C-alpha angles and dihedrals in degrees: 000000000000119000142183120228133183134179131190137168137197137176115234124197094227133085119267092250090059094047091045090051092051093050099040098044088089095176090064099049092106091059092064107018114064090191091068109086099178140358136193120185138155116194164212101131107241141115106299095030111137133207131183119209143167121224115148124346100337148040114257122211109201130186124197108235104176140002141177107183123252097000109050144020133169129185135174125217144186134204128159103333096326125107116199135190117196124191130188129192125190123193126180105237132168094342091309138065132274109211126198119185127184128180133179134194128202136168142084097305090052091064092049098045104025098141095044094047092047091056091045092051094046088051095044093053095047093048094042090054091048091053092046091050094051092047097046092046091048090052094045 
């Protein structure tokens, strides 16, 4: 099965708890991430929690799989014929937080549009980290 994978990292001048709160308060994603067009989420934040959101052409249904507050969270998502896994790692560093994010896509559509999807995923992770950094630093 062919897949597309991207990994990006950034340093944020805010403590891990603040960065974690920004990222995992799914209901508020639209406030700080202009790519998110809609969001529907009912907590609490725990493995099995689901959220439905729209960014780009399709609605994505995501399910939290694992979390270790405020260090790690992973969710899987599905849209059209793409299955995604998205992981986030937060590490306290120099009074702030070092964030690593990694996402992979697999499925039928990935085989057909691999190059396009790779570019989209790289850009989405970079932009998403930029939005997260701005919001976390604003709140801190």
